[in-house]
N, C-alpha and C positions, 0 to 999 in steps of 0.2 A: 599482588604478585600470588602466583600461585604459588603453592608449599613446593620446592623439589622433593621427591621421597628420598627417602633416606636407603642405601644400599642394604643397611646389617641388620637384621632383625633376629630374632631370638626365634626355633623355627617353630617350639610347638604354640609362641603367640602367634607368631605368621600362617600359622593350620587352620587357629582357630576365628582368627581374624577372616580367614578364608570362608572359611566353614559358616560365619556368624554371614557373613556377606550376602555368599551363596543363599543364604537359608531369607535372602529377607526378602517375600514376594507381597507383602501390604501395605498400604498407603499407609500412609506418617498417619500415625494417630490423631495428630493435633489439625486435619487438614480441613475439617470445616470450620473451627477458630481460628484457622490459618486466612482463611478464606471471606469470612466474613471481617475480621479485620483487617484486611487489602481493600472489603469495596468501604466499608465506611474512609480509611484513609485518605485515600483514592475520591472519594464519591460516586461509586459502580452502583446506579441501582440495580442491574442484574449481571449473572455470571453461570455460563456453566464449566464444567470440569470433565475432563476425561481424561483416564489413565487404562495405558496395557503396560500387561507387563507377562514377558514369554506366553503369550497367545493369549491370553486374556483378557475381557474386561473386566478390571477389580472395582474402575468409578466412570460416572455416566451420571450427571450429575446436577441440576439448578440451582442458584441460588437468588435469593432475592424478588424483584420484580422485573416482568416486561416492562412496565411503564411507570414510572412515576406516575402519582395521582393517581394511581390505578393497582387496587391490592392482589390482582394475577399472579399468580408466583412464576418461575421461571423452570422448567422444568429439563427432565435430558430428552426430551421433543422439542423441546422450543427454538425456533430458525434466526441465526445470526447469521450478520453478512459478516463474511471470512476476508474480504478484499482478495489483497493480490495470494493468500495460502490458496486461491484459483490456480496459482500458476503452473502447479506442481501436476490439477487435474489435467491443464491441457498437455502438458508435456505426456506425461502418463499414455494420453491418448495415444501421442506422435509415434510414443515408442510401442504402442501393439500395432499402429500398421506400417514402422519398422522392422518389426517381426514378422508382419506379414509380405514379406518383400515389399512392398509399394513405396518407401522409398529408403534413402539413408539419412543419415542423421549430417552427413557431408555433400549431401546434393545445394550443388546452388539451388538461393530462391527459386531467380529470374523462372528457373527449367519448374520449377514446383503451380507458383504463381504469378504467370500471363502479366507482361503489364509492372511489374515488382520494377519501380525503378527508387536508390538514393541519390539525393546533391551532388553526390563523387557522382562517377561515372563508376570508375574500378571499384566502389564503393560494392557498383551497383552489379557485379559481373561477377566481384568476389565474392560476396556475401553467403553465405550457406546458412539449413539449415538452421545448424549449430548454434552461428554464430548472432540470428533472433532470439536467439535462448538466454544468452549469457554475459549482456550488461557491458559489452564492448565494444561497438559502433562504432561509438565516434562520437555523439550525439552525447547533449551538455545533461544535466542529471534532470531526471521529467520533460524534458524537452517534448512540447507539442502537448501536453499532459490539457492545456484547455484549448484542447479540442474536441475533448468529455468532460474534464473536470472542467466545474458544476457541470449539469448536463447541461449536452448542446443538440442540434437538433442536427448534425452530422449525420452519414450512416458508418461504419465500417469500411466499406471501398471507400467512400472522400475520405476519409480520415486516413488511411493506409494509402489513398494517389496522395496525398498533399505530404507524404513525407518527403518526395525531389526537391524541396522549396527549404526543406532542413539542414542550415547550414553547420556543417559538423563546426563540434566543439575540439575535439582534438583526432588524432588521426588513427583510419583503424585500428580493431586489435589490441592501440597502444595501454585502455589505459580501460576499469571501471567506470558507469557511470549507471544509475537506473535509470531505466524507462519501461514505459508501460508500453508505449505504440508496439514496440516489436514482438511482443506476446499477444499483440491484436495480429498482425501482419501473422504468426505463426501459428493460429487458429486458424484463420483463413487458408492455409491450404486444408485443413481439411475438408472444407466441403473444394475443393478446386480437385482435390482426390478422390474421395466418394458420392459428392452429390449430396451430401446429407449435414444439413447446418451445424456449426461446429454443437451449439444449444442442444439440438437431439443427438448430435452422438454423445456426449458428456450422457445423453440421459438415457438412452438404449445399452452405452456400451460401461459406463464405471457405478450413475445412477442406479438402476435397476439387476444389473448382478450382484452385486455388490447391498441390495436389499438397503441403498437410502431413501425409505420412503420419505421421509420428511427433509426435503434436499431441493434443490431447484438452482436453475442460474438468471430468474430474475426475481426483483421482489415487487414487479407490477404482475408476479403468476399469485401472489397473497389476495386472500377474498378473505371478508368479514368470515369470523371465526376461525381463524389458522392459527395453528400455536405458531407465533413470531413476537419477538425482539422489539422495542418500539427507538429509535435511535435517540441518541442524547449528547449534547456538548455544550461548550460551555458559552455565553454569547453574554457581552458583555459584562460576563463576571457572574452570571448565574448557570447555572445546571440547569435546562432543560430540552419537553422535547420538542424535537426538530424532524424537519418533513421528511419521506423515504427521495433520497436521490436514486431516481430511476436511469444505470449504466449498462444499458443493453449496448450500444455502442461500442463498450471497453470489454465487454462477456470473457473472450479467452483470457484478460488478464485480472479481469478480479470483479467479476460477477455473482460466485455463487453465494448462494443464503444456502447454512447447515445448522445442526444441532451435534452436539454432544456424542445424542446415542449412535448418530451414523460418523461423525467423524473419529470416533472409535474403530465403526467398520472401515475404514480410510487405511488411520492407522495397520490394523492388525496384516492387511493388504499391506502394508510398504514392510514391516517388519517380515513378513515371508517372503518378501522377495515378488512380487507378483501374484503369487498363488493364494487361489482362496482360502479359505484356514476352512469352510465346508468343500469337502471332493478334492479333484483332481484339473481344476480349472483355474485357469489363470488370463489373469489382462496384459500380462509382460512376463520377458521371460526373464530368471534370473541377472540370466547380459545385460538385458539390456538396465536391468534394477542396480547392476552396479553403475552402468555406466550413467544413469541419471545422478549417482553422488560420486561420482568422478571430480577430482577437481578440471576447472576449464578458466578458467579469473580468480587471479590473485588479488586479494581484495587490503588497504592497509589496516592493520592490526593497533594501530596508535595506543596512545594508555587513557585507562578509562578517568573521567574523576576519580578523584583516591575513596569515598566511597565505596566505589565496586570499582577497587583495582581486586580484587579476586578474580573477575570476570577477564584480565587478560586475556587473551589465547597464543597459546605458539604459531597459530596460524588461521587463514578465516580464506578461502574459494567460495568461490560461486559457483554451482554445479547446474544440473540443466533442471531447474524452476525448485533449485535446493541451494540452502544457504549452508556454507561447512568451518565446521570449528573443533574447537576440542575447552575440555572445561578438567582441569585435572587428569588428564589425561587421556577421557573418554572424548571417543568422537560426537562430534553430534552434526546432525544433517534436520535442517530448519528452515520456519519462515515466516514471516512476521506477516502482517494484514490489515486493513486500514481502508474501510470508505467512510465519508460521512456518516458519525455519532456512531460506528464500531469499529473496534481496532480485533485483533484474534491474534496468537502464538499458537505452531504447534511444531515439538522438539523432539527426535527420536534419537536414543540413544542404541545405533545398529545390535551396538558386541553383545550387550547388556539387555539384549528385547525387549528394550523400555522405551515407551510415547507418552507424549504428556499433550492435552490441549485445555487451552484453555481461550474460551468467546466471552467477550464483553459489548455492554452495549451502553460504553462509554469510550470515548477517547485517553485511554488512562493505561499508556507504556509499562508506567510503573506499578500498575494492580494486576497485570498477566506476567508479568515480569517476576517481581516476588513469589509468586504462588509458585513458575515453573522451577524456580531455584531450590527454594524448601523441599519440591518435589525430589528433582534429582539430589541437592545432598541430604538427603534420607536414603534413596539407593546405591549411590557411592559414597555409605559410611564417613562423611564429610563432616566434623564438627559443622555445631547450627551457627547460625547466622543471621541476623534479624534484618531477613533483609527488604520489608516492608518500610525498617526504616531508612534504610541507607538510599532507596529507589526513590522513595518522598524528597529526603536530603537534596537528594539533585536536580529531582524537579524545584524546589525550593531556588536553589539557585539559580535555575536556566530561566526562569521567571523574574526575580531577581532582576538578573542582570539585562534579560531584557527592555525590563520596566526604566531601565539606571540606560541604558541607550538608546531609548527614546524618550527620557528626560532629557534627555543631553543636546539631542538633535530638538525637541523641540526651544532650547532657552539658548541653543546659537542658531537658529535662523534669523533671517531678516525680516520678520514680523511685518515694518512700516516701509517692505521696498512691494512694487508695483508688476503689473502685470508690462510687458512692454507696450502691449495692442489692445486697442478694446478686449473686451468678452466677444462681441459678433463674430474678431477676425479670427477667433480660433473654433468655432465652430465651423461640421462641413460636416463631408463625408473623407473618411481613412481607409487604408487597407494593408494589413499583415501579407505577409508572400507567403503565410502558411497559413494563421487563421482566416483571413478575409476583412469582410469588411466589422468597419468599426463606426461608429454612429459618435459624433459631440454635436450638441445643438444649446440654443436657451431654450429653460427650463421653463419658462413661459412658453415655448408652441407647446402644447399639449392636445398633438394631431395626436398621439398615441393610448389606446387604449388600457393599456398596464400602466401608463399615466397618468391617470385620470385624476385621481387623490390627492397629487404631488405638487404642492405649491412651491416654486423655486426658479426667482427671477436670474441664479445663477449658471452656468453648464452642465449640461446633463450629457454624460456622459454614456453607451448601452454599445454588449457585443450583442450584434444585431443575431450570430445562429447559436447565443448561449437566453435564453429567454429573462433566467433571474438577475445575471447580469447587466442591472442598471444602476448607476451610483453615483451623484455628486459632488463636482466636481469643487473642492472648496481652496483658496489658493492659497496658497505656502507659503510661497519665497518668488520672488521674481517667479521666470518663466516655468517653476514649476507647479502642479499644479496635487490636490489627493484626494484618490477616485474614495468616498464614500458610500461601501455598494446600502443598496436598502435590503438589501438582504443579508442582516448580521454577519449568517454564518461563514462570507465569502469574506476570504482577506482583503483589505484594503490598500491599495498602489500608489505608488508616486506616477506619478506625470509631468513629466519637460518637454519641452519643448525648442526643440531650437532651430534657431530663422535663417531664413540666405541673407547676404548681406543689401538687400532689396527691400527686406524688412517684412515678408510674407514665409509664414513654413513652409522650415523644407521637412521633417519626421517629427514623432514623439516618441520616446521611450520608457520604457514604463519600469516599475521597481516595484517588492513587497516596500510597506511600512514597517514589518515585526518583523525581528531578526526568529523567531517561531516560526514564522508563517512555512504549511506544510511545500514539498519542493515540488508539488504538482500543480501548484499556481506561478507556473512560469514564466510569471512577465514581463524577465530579463530578454525570454528568449525572444519579445515581440520589438518591430521599429514598425510603424505605424507614418504613413507615408497619404499627405493629403492627395485622394483622388482630381487626378486635371479636371479643368474643369468645361 
C-alpha cells in the first residue's frame, strides 16, 4: 500500500524538503550498479536506459552486449524492438491529423476507412477512431493476434477484413481488454486520408523532424553492420538468441525499433506537450497532448502480490496510446512493449517533467520495472526499496505456481486412455472463421518441403498462413492432444476434438498449455471446423 501523506509538518522541515526535492535533478548515483544487478538477476544480456528531466537528457546509455556470445557492447544508439510502445507513435500521428482538421477523434471509423466491418453491425456503425485506441471494443484479450503472431503471410488489409468474423467477448464499451488489431486498423486510417503508408508517415513526420536517425519501423530494414540488439528468449529453460520475427503486418501496433538516444528525444517531445525542444515547431498541439493523456477506459487496480504492495495505484486508466496511473500521489503516463526477444518500458511523470525509458533484449519485465521504480523513487524523494529482489520474488513465485499447475494436470490426466478414432480420422483440412485454414495430417505424409527432415508417424498440425507453426500432436487423453511446436519459441497448445453422434468430427478447440503463455497466443478464440468434403 502507498503510505498516506501526513497532514501536518513542521514548516521549516517542509520547506527544506521541498527545496531538496526541487533540486533533485541528477540521476541516482548507483544507477550503473543497479542496472548491472538487474541484468545479472534477471539474466538479461543487454539494456539501454534514458532519463529526461526538465527538458534535458541526463542519461542515454547502453549496458551489456547486443548478443550472447558476442562482446559487441550496447550503446545509446543500439536499436531494440519497442513493441507496443509503438502505439503512442500511431496516436501522435493521428493527433497531428486532428490538428490539421483532417479528422476528429470521434469520427466513425467506417467513414474514414471504407469497408471497415466488425462482427456486430451496431459496433461497425458506432465505433469511432477513439474507440480503436482505447481497448473497449468488446473483443477478448489479444483476440486475433494469431493473425500476425507468430509472423503470418496475411497483410494488414487482410487482417483488418477478418475483424468481421471475430465474435465479441463482451458488450461494446463495457470493459477493458487489450488488443492489437484495432491499433493496426487505426494506423491504416493514415494512408486512407493522406495516401502515405503508416510506415512512411512515421518516418517522415516523426523520425525525421525529431532526428530519430537510429529508429525504423521494421527489423527487416536491418543491414549487416547496423547497430542493433538481438532478441533473446528462454527456450526449454535456457536463455538463447532467437530469430527476429518480422511483424510488418502489425506495424502500427508494435513494429518500431529504436534506441535510448532516440527515445529520449521522443520523451522530450511528449513532456514538452508536442513542441520540439529546439525551435517553435510542433508535432501536435498542447490540446492534443492533453487529449492523449485524458482517461478513456477505466482499468481494474486490484492488489499486487505482497512484495509489490507499494505499487498499488489509487487509479488506473487507458488513454490514447498511454496507460495512466498514480504512484505515491504522482500521476504517471506510460506503456510497456513486447515482441519476441525484447521488452521495453516508457514512463512519464508529466508534473515533474520526468521521463524514463528502459529497453532490453530479453523477455524479463522485472528487469525494466525494477530500474524504473528505482529512478522514480529517487526523483520523488521516497525511501529506497530493493525492487530487484521484489520483482524477482514475484517472478519465482509465478513460475513455481505455473509449474505446479502443469504438474497437477499431468498427474490428473488419464494417460492410459485412447483416442475415440483411429489417428487418420483426425487428419484433414479445417478452418477457423477468422484465422482461416489449418491442416492436420499424418506425419508420414512428407509432401511439404518444410517437413522433409522430420520423422513422425503421428499427427502433425500446421497453421497454413503461419510458416513457423508446425506441431506434432501428442496424445494427452481421450480426444485431447498436445500440439508440441517444432519452433520452441511458440507456446504449446491443447487441441480437443468434439465428435458428432455418428462419430465424425464436429470441431476442435484449443487452449494454451502453460498458465504463463503470452496472451497473444489466443488459442482459446479459435474454433476449427472440418472442411466439407
